[in-house]
TIDREN-806113 format. One record per residue (C-alpha): residue in three letters; x, y, z. Coordinates in nm, 3 decimals. Example, Ala and Ser with C-alpha at 12.3 -4.5 7.8 and 13.67 -1.06 7.14 Angstrom:
BEGIN
<ALA, <1.230, -0.450, 0.780>>
<SER, <1.367, -0.106, 0.714>>
***
This chain:
BEGIN
<MET, <-10.902, -14.123, -1.031>>
<LEU, <-10.689, -13.844, -0.888>>
<LEU, <-10.329, -13.797, -0.904>>
<LYS, <-10.105, -13.580, -0.665>>
<VAL, <-9.866, -13.302, -0.800>>
<GLY, <-9.571, -13.551, -0.692>>
<GLU, <-9.677, -13.874, -0.911>>
<LEU, <-9.783, -13.633, -1.203>>
<ALA, <-9.435, -13.541, -1.204>>
<ARG, <-9.345, -13.850, -1.165>>
<ARG, <-9.550, -14.039, -1.420>>
<SER, <-9.539, -13.790, -1.678>>
<GLY, <-9.156, -13.673, -1.650>>
<ILE, <-9.265, -13.305, -1.611>>
<THR, <-9.097, -13.202, -1.285>>
<VAL, <-9.306, -13.082, -0.996>>
<ARG, <-9.131, -12.693, -0.999>>
<ALA, <-9.262, -12.624, -1.386>>
<LEU, <-9.637, -12.788, -1.264>>
<HIS, <-9.613, -12.532, -0.919>>
<TYR, <-9.500, -12.300, -1.178>>
<TYR, <-9.829, -12.388, -1.420>>
<ASP, <-10.029, -12.381, -1.163>>
<SER, <-9.930, -12.014, -1.041>>
<ILE, <-9.983, -11.855, -1.379>>
<GLY, <-10.322, -11.983, -1.425>>
<LEU, <-10.206, -12.244, -1.681>>
<LEU, <-10.263, -12.545, -1.557>>
<THR, <-10.462, -12.510, -1.220>>
<PRO, <-10.564, -12.848, -1.020>>
<SER, <-10.923, -12.925, -1.002>>
<ALA, <-10.971, -13.043, -0.670>>
<ARG, <-10.761, -12.976, -0.351>>
<SER, <-10.708, -13.255, -0.098>>
<ASN, <-10.781, -13.149, 0.276>>
<ALA, <-10.421, -13.132, 0.362>>
<GLY, <-10.418, -12.876, 0.032>>
<TYR, <-10.231, -13.091, -0.150>>
<ARG, <-10.309, -13.060, -0.540>>
<LEU, <-10.555, -13.324, -0.725>>
<TYR, <-10.562, -13.366, -1.075>>
<ASN, <-10.832, -13.536, -1.276>>
<ARG, <-10.822, -13.690, -1.633>>
<ARG, <-10.908, -13.325, -1.756>>
<ASP, <-10.611, -13.164, -1.608>>
<ILE, <-10.418, -13.421, -1.758>>
<THR, <-10.547, -13.397, -2.097>>
<ARG, <-10.466, -12.975, -2.070>>
<LEU, <-10.139, -13.084, -1.980>>
<HIS, <-10.026, -13.304, -2.280>>
<ARG, <-10.174, -12.991, -2.504>>
<ILE, <-9.978, -12.747, -2.307>>
<GLN, <-9.673, -12.965, -2.340>>
<ALA, <-9.757, -13.038, -2.735>>
<LEU, <-9.773, -12.655, -2.798>>
<ARG, <-9.463, -12.632, -2.610>>
<ARG, <-9.279, -12.880, -2.825>>
<MET, <-9.402, -12.687, -3.132>>
<GLY, <-9.258, -12.387, -3.046>>
<VAL, <-9.521, -12.202, -2.885>>
<ALA, <-9.411, -11.966, -2.582>>
<LEU, <-9.589, -12.017, -2.263>>
<ALA, <-9.703, -11.705, -2.259>>
<GLU, <-9.891, -11.767, -2.525>>
<ILE, <-10.040, -12.122, -2.450>>
<GLY, <-10.262, -11.964, -2.230>>
<GLY, <-10.476, -11.745, -2.505>>
<LEU, <-10.479, -12.031, -2.725>>
<LEU, <-10.659, -12.258, -2.496>>
<ALA, <-10.878, -11.970, -2.374>>
<GLY, <-10.969, -11.864, -2.680>>
<SER, <-11.024, -12.122, -2.928>>
<GLU, <-11.185, -12.485, -2.873>>
<LEU, <-10.841, -12.606, -2.944>>
<ALA, <-10.959, -12.959, -3.079>>
<LEU, <-10.690, -13.223, -2.960>>
<PRO, <-10.743, -13.441, -3.321>>
<GLN, <-10.541, -13.125, -3.479>>
<VAL, <-10.287, -13.060, -3.224>>
<ILE, <-10.160, -13.443, -3.202>>
<GLU, <-10.145, -13.394, -3.612>>
<GLN, <-9.933, -13.084, -3.565>>
<GLN, <-9.739, -13.260, -3.348>>
<MET, <-9.684, -13.557, -3.549>>
<ALA, <-9.599, -13.341, -3.882>>
<MET, <-9.384, -13.085, -3.693>>
<LEU, <-9.170, -13.400, -3.537>>
<ASP, <-9.157, -13.586, -3.875>>
<ARG, <-9.007, -13.254, -4.070>>
<GLN, <-8.717, -13.206, -3.777>>
<LEU, <-8.690, -13.594, -3.774>>
<ALA, <-8.676, -13.600, -3.393>>
<GLN, <-8.975, -13.831, -3.336>>
<ILE, <-8.856, -14.195, -3.222>>
<THR, <-9.098, -14.460, -3.355>>
<THR, <-9.272, -14.559, -2.992>>
<LEU, <-9.386, -14.202, -2.951>>
<ARG, <-9.529, -14.193, -3.292>>
<SER, <-9.731, -14.531, -3.249>>
<ARG, <-9.853, -14.399, -2.906>>
<LEU, <-9.958, -14.048, -3.056>>
<GLN, <-10.126, -14.239, -3.386>>
<HIS, <-10.319, -14.458, -3.122>>
<ILE, <-10.461, -14.148, -2.920>>
<HIS, <-10.540, -14.016, -3.269>>
<ALA, <-10.757, -14.243, -3.414>>
<GLN, <-10.954, -14.302, -3.028>>
<LEU, <-11.062, -13.904, -3.094>>
<LYS, <-11.174, -13.906, -3.411>>
<LEU, <-11.401, -14.201, -3.350>>
<GLY, <-11.532, -13.978, -3.045>>
<ASN, <-11.373, -14.202, -2.794>>
<GLU, <-11.182, -14.068, -2.470>>
<PRO, <-10.827, -14.208, -2.425>>
<GLU, <-10.795, -14.350, -2.099>>
<LEU, <-10.581, -14.179, -1.812>>
<ASN, <-10.287, -14.432, -1.878>>
<ASP, <-10.250, -14.327, -2.260>>
<TRP, <-10.237, -13.961, -2.175>>
<LEU, <-9.942, -14.035, -1.909>>
<THR, <-9.749, -14.302, -2.112>>
<THR, <-9.766, -14.024, -2.399>>
<LEU, <-9.668, -13.747, -2.214>>
<GLU, <-9.334, -13.989, -2.038>>
<LEU, <-9.250, -14.088, -2.404>>
<MET, <-9.220, -13.649, -2.520>>
<THR, <-8.999, -13.568, -2.243>>
<MET, <-8.794, -13.933, -2.205>>
<TYR, <-8.543, -13.887, -2.509>>
<ASP, <-8.436, -13.578, -2.350>>
<LYS, <-8.310, -13.676, -2.041>>
<TYR, <-8.049, -13.862, -2.218>>
<PHE, <-7.964, -13.676, -2.551>>
<THR, <-7.894, -13.314, -2.700>>
<ALA, <-8.119, -13.225, -2.983>>
<ASP, <-7.818, -13.232, -3.211>>
<GLU, <-7.737, -13.595, -3.105>>
<LEU, <-8.127, -13.669, -3.153>>
<ALA, <-8.098, -13.548, -3.468>>
<GLN, <-7.784, -13.802, -3.528>>
<LEU, <-7.980, -14.125, -3.323>>
<PRO, <-8.135, -14.320, -3.625>>
<PHE, <-8.350, -14.458, -3.346>>
<TYR, <-8.537, -14.142, -3.262>>
<GLN, <-8.617, -14.057, -3.610>>
<ALA, <-8.971, -14.218, -3.762>>
<ASP, <-8.870, -14.511, -3.980>>
<GLU, <-9.162, -14.742, -4.070>>
<ALA, <-8.867, -15.004, -4.205>>
<ARG, <-8.656, -14.983, -3.923>>
<ASN, <-8.949, -15.014, -3.698>>
<GLN, <-9.079, -15.349, -3.819>>
<GLU, <-8.769, -15.491, -3.863>>
<TRP, <-8.703, -15.482, -3.499>>
<GLU, <-9.034, -15.593, -3.422>>
<GLU, <-8.961, -15.891, -3.640>>
<MET, <-8.630, -15.950, -3.445>>
<VAL, <-8.761, -15.898, -3.118>>
<GLY, <-9.031, -16.157, -3.218>>
<LYS, <-8.790, -16.423, -3.330>>
<VAL, <-8.585, -16.400, -3.014>>
<GLN, <-8.891, -16.383, -2.775>>
<MET, <-9.031, -16.731, -2.959>>
<LEU, <-8.675, -16.867, -2.923>>
<MET, <-8.660, -16.808, -2.581>>
<GLU, <-8.996, -16.922, -2.498>>
<SER, <-8.896, -17.248, -2.655>>
<GLY, <-8.576, -17.304, -2.445>>
<VAL, <-8.370, -17.241, -2.724>>
<ASP, <-7.990, -17.210, -2.545>>
<ALA, <-7.793, -16.900, -2.634>>
<GLU, <-7.516, -17.151, -2.806>>
<ASP, <-7.771, -17.252, -3.053>>
<PRO, <-7.686, -17.169, -3.416>>
<ARG, <-8.032, -17.013, -3.461>>
<ALA, <-7.995, -16.788, -3.158>>
<GLN, <-7.672, -16.713, -3.277>>
<THR, <-7.752, -16.577, -3.586>>
<ILE, <-8.006, -16.353, -3.460>>
<ALA, <-7.808, -16.203, -3.222>>
<ARG, <-7.511, -16.114, -3.490>>
<HIS, <-7.825, -15.968, -3.708>>
<TRP, <-7.934, -15.793, -3.364>>
<MET, <-7.586, -15.640, -3.305>>
<ARG, <-7.501, -15.518, -3.628>>
<THR, <-7.834, -15.362, -3.650>>
<LEU, <-7.778, -15.218, -3.305>>
<GLU, <-7.502, -15.041, -3.420>>
<ARG, <-7.638, -14.937, -3.760>>
<ASP, <-7.944, -14.754, -3.567>>
<THR, <-7.714, -14.597, -3.287>>
<ALA, <-7.506, -14.477, -3.606>>
<GLY, <-7.179, -14.671, -3.517>>
<ASN, <-7.159, -14.405, -3.172>>
<PRO, <-7.088, -14.640, -2.876>>
<ALA, <-7.200, -14.353, -2.642>>
<PHE, <-7.552, -14.352, -2.818>>
<LEU, <-7.547, -14.720, -2.706>>
<THR, <-7.461, -14.689, -2.340>>
<ARG, <-7.743, -14.417, -2.301>>
<LEU, <-8.015, -14.662, -2.477>>
<ASN, <-7.901, -14.920, -2.266>>
<ALA, <-7.986, -14.664, -1.977>>
<MET, <-8.264, -14.583, -2.110>>
<HIS, <-8.377, -14.943, -2.074>>
<ALA, <-8.243, -15.005, -1.761>>
<ASP, <-8.453, -14.707, -1.598>>
<GLU, <-8.732, -14.599, -1.829>>
<PRO, <-9.004, -14.875, -1.789>>
<SER, <-9.166, -14.740, -2.072>>
<MET, <-8.918, -14.778, -2.291>>
<ARG, <-8.913, -15.150, -2.215>>
<GLU, <-9.314, -15.136, -2.273>>
<GLN, <-9.272, -14.996, -2.607>>
<THR, <-8.995, -15.167, -2.759>>
<GLY, <-9.069, -15.528, -2.580>>
<ILE, <-8.693, -15.591, -2.554>>
<SER, <-8.682, -15.685, -2.124>>
<PRO, <-8.362, -15.727, -1.909>>
<ALA, <-8.404, -16.056, -1.985>>
<MET, <-8.413, -16.082, -2.394>>
<THR, <-8.070, -15.866, -2.378>>
<ASP, <-7.907, -16.110, -2.179>>
<TYR, <-8.002, -16.364, -2.399>>
<VAL, <-7.889, -16.182, -2.750>>
<THR, <-7.600, -16.044, -2.534>>
<ARG, <-7.483, -16.430, -2.470>>
<ALA, <-7.566, -16.558, -2.785>>
<PHE, <-7.371, -16.303, -2.949>>
<ALA, <-7.071, -16.382, -2.725>>
<GLU, <-7.094, -16.709, -2.851>>
<THR, <-7.020, -16.665, -3.225>>
<LYS, <-6.685, -16.461, -3.048>>
<LEU, <-6.617, -16.757, -2.865>>
<GLN, <-6.648, -16.980, -3.151>>
<ILE, <-6.411, -16.810, -3.308>>
<TYR, <-6.134, -16.776, -3.059>>
<ARG, <-6.195, -17.169, -3.024>>
<LYS, <-5.996, -17.225, -3.339>>
<TYR, <-5.700, -17.026, -3.159>>
<LEU, <-5.650, -17.207, -2.841>>
<SER, <-5.563, -17.490, -2.646>>
<ALA, <-5.845, -17.676, -2.467>>
<THR, <-5.753, -17.568, -2.136>>
<GLU, <-5.684, -17.218, -2.270>>
<TYR, <-6.018, -17.205, -2.439>>
<ALA, <-6.190, -17.358, -2.089>>
<TYR, <-6.058, -17.045, -1.900>>
<VAL, <-6.208, -16.807, -2.173>>
<ARG, <-6.505, -16.967, -2.144>>
<ALA, <-6.563, -16.964, -1.804>>
<HIS, <-6.456, -16.564, -1.756>>
<TYR, <-6.585, -16.436, -2.078>>
<PHE, <-6.913, -16.362, -1.978>>
<ASP, <-6.747, -16.216, -1.622>>
<ARG, <-6.745, -15.813, -1.688>>
<ILE, <-6.850, -15.837, -2.047>>
<HIS, <-7.133, -15.547, -1.973>>
<GLU, <-6.839, -15.315, -1.907>>
<TRP, <-6.707, -15.284, -2.234>>
<PRO, <-6.984, -15.054, -2.438>>
<ALA, <-6.882, -14.753, -2.160>>
<LEU, <-6.505, -14.813, -2.203>>
<ILE, <-6.520, -14.831, -2.588>>
<ALA, <-6.714, -14.491, -2.559>>
<GLN, <-6.497, -14.378, -2.357>>
<PHE, <-6.179, -14.421, -2.626>>
<GLN, <-6.402, -14.285, -2.917>>
<GLN, <-6.456, -14.007, -2.734>>
<ALA, <-6.040, -13.969, -2.662>>
<MET, <-5.993, -14.060, -3.019>>
<ARG, <-6.266, -13.773, -3.176>>
<GLU, <-6.093, -13.491, -2.897>>
<GLU, <-5.751, -13.593, -3.025>>
<VAL, <-5.642, -13.669, -2.664>>
<ALA, <-5.305, -13.788, -2.713>>
<PRO, <-5.200, -14.129, -2.648>>
<GLU, <-4.933, -14.075, -2.458>>
<SER, <-5.159, -13.865, -2.207>>
<ALA, <-5.212, -13.977, -1.882>>
<HIS, <-5.597, -14.000, -1.963>>
<ALA, <-5.531, -14.220, -2.267>>
<LYS, <-5.279, -14.429, -2.021>>
<GLN, <-5.558, -14.464, -1.762>>
<LEU, <-5.792, -14.615, -2.051>>
<ALA, <-5.527, -14.845, -2.171>>
<SER, <-5.474, -14.968, -1.812>>
<GLN, <-5.855, -15.008, -1.833>>
<TRP, <-5.827, -15.206, -2.134>>
<LEU, <-5.598, -15.451, -2.051>>
<THR, <-5.794, -15.516, -1.687>>
<LEU, <-6.081, -15.632, -1.888>>
<PHE, <-5.858, -15.808, -2.162>>
<ARG, <-5.702, -16.035, -1.852>>
<SER, <-6.039, -16.095, -1.660>>
<TYR, <-6.109, -16.366, -1.956>>
<ALA, <-5.821, -16.359, -2.131>>
<GLY, <-5.581, -16.452, -1.808>>
<GLU, <-5.214, -16.337, -1.760>>
<ASN, <-5.059, -16.604, -1.992>>
<PRO, <-4.855, -16.379, -2.277>>
<ALA, <-4.915, -16.687, -2.541>>
<THR, <-5.306, -16.698, -2.448>>
<GLN, <-5.333, -16.314, -2.493>>
<MET, <-5.097, -16.325, -2.787>>
<LYS, <-5.347, -16.562, -2.983>>
<ILE, <-5.614, -16.381, -2.906>>
<ARG, <-5.504, -16.085, -3.045>>
<GLN, <-5.381, -16.261, -3.338>>
<ALA, <-5.741, -16.374, -3.384>>
<MET, <-5.834, -16.062, -3.366>>
<GLU, <-5.625, -15.900, -3.668>>
<GLN, <-5.716, -16.228, -3.864>>
<GLU, <-6.091, -16.269, -3.780>>
<PRO, <-6.294, -15.947, -3.906>>
<THR, <-6.599, -16.100, -3.807>>
<LEU, <-6.472, -16.064, -3.426>>
<THR, <-6.522, -15.664, -3.421>>
<GLU, <-6.873, -15.715, -3.600>>
<GLY, <-7.126, -15.545, -3.420>>
<THR, <-6.870, -15.401, -3.109>>
<TRP, <-6.819, -15.030, -3.261>>
<LEU, <-6.478, -15.082, -3.267>>
<THR, <-6.346, -14.930, -3.578>>
<SER, <-6.075, -14.955, -3.780>>
<ALA, <-5.957, -14.608, -3.652>>
<LEU, <-6.033, -14.695, -3.275>>
<LEU, <-5.836, -14.990, -3.269>>
<HIS, <-5.551, -14.850, -3.422>>
<TYR, <-5.589, -14.583, -3.167>>
<LEU, <-5.618, -14.809, -2.882>>
<ARG, <-5.292, -15.024, -2.990>>
<GLN, <-5.087, -14.697, -2.973>>
<CYS, <-5.225, -14.605, -2.589>>
<ILE, <-5.143, -14.961, -2.468>>
<THR, <-4.813, -14.911, -2.621>>
<GLN, <-4.750, -14.583, -2.469>>
<LEU, <-4.873, -14.721, -2.150>>
<MET, <-4.632, -15.042, -2.149>>
<GLN, <-4.375, -14.770, -2.256>>
<GLY, <-4.384, -14.599, -1.962>>
***
């Protein structure tokens, strides 16, 4: 199988410009050309590309990599072992990438040549998180750090949710609500309580097929957990609302539910940057919050007051929502300033 430069760039997460540059300096010359002159890369080329990227992530300069590859029989198992050790020391290795590297390493130690797709998937995973997080952010993101206990916990949760879905268990079922609460609490923990990390992880799952493949979390599973988690909140609101009020809230609660994480992230950033509640930016955020709130609470002030009362008296309502007491206090200040004009 031969890949054109564009396909290799897309599958590996390395830009076409970088691949052209590697070719121009003799670091990675494609083994073939098409009749039209297009670069064509084979398995050996992609194996070499993996070595190049592994060495780069170890901090080796491009100018030195060519000499290393040409001057010694650099064994692939050794490269991967060094890469794994480096990533562990820096706490900058995601569990999925580590598992993939361990898989390839085991194959090589047995004398087996990994499949082309194994190399491509590994290259993609090596670059995937860099698209969404800075190096400093990755150091703070528990999801990115190799932790077998955390990995096992998520595998078990994903398996339980998958079993519930396959068994046709509705999101309103207590079993679904129980696992959804655990899921969201764990997700809040593993994003370091940072809603901005949550929104970017959500974007990764939406945009990166390999992320979904490695975690086993499909869009359908995300929707199922989100709905089951929302059901836990609705059951609490039900105690505070009349039958008519509850019917309205339930009918509209899911209309714009996916907009909340991004807005919460914006509020947290504004609070962290000490944006004054009376500022135009803070008032704009407060206006967006009220719009979302009214999308399910309706326009009746009495109903809105009941929902606010529930929020104040039921700590469970803020569980797994990334809403801290400090953030709620800041939010109330912003809304007060907005209402005062």
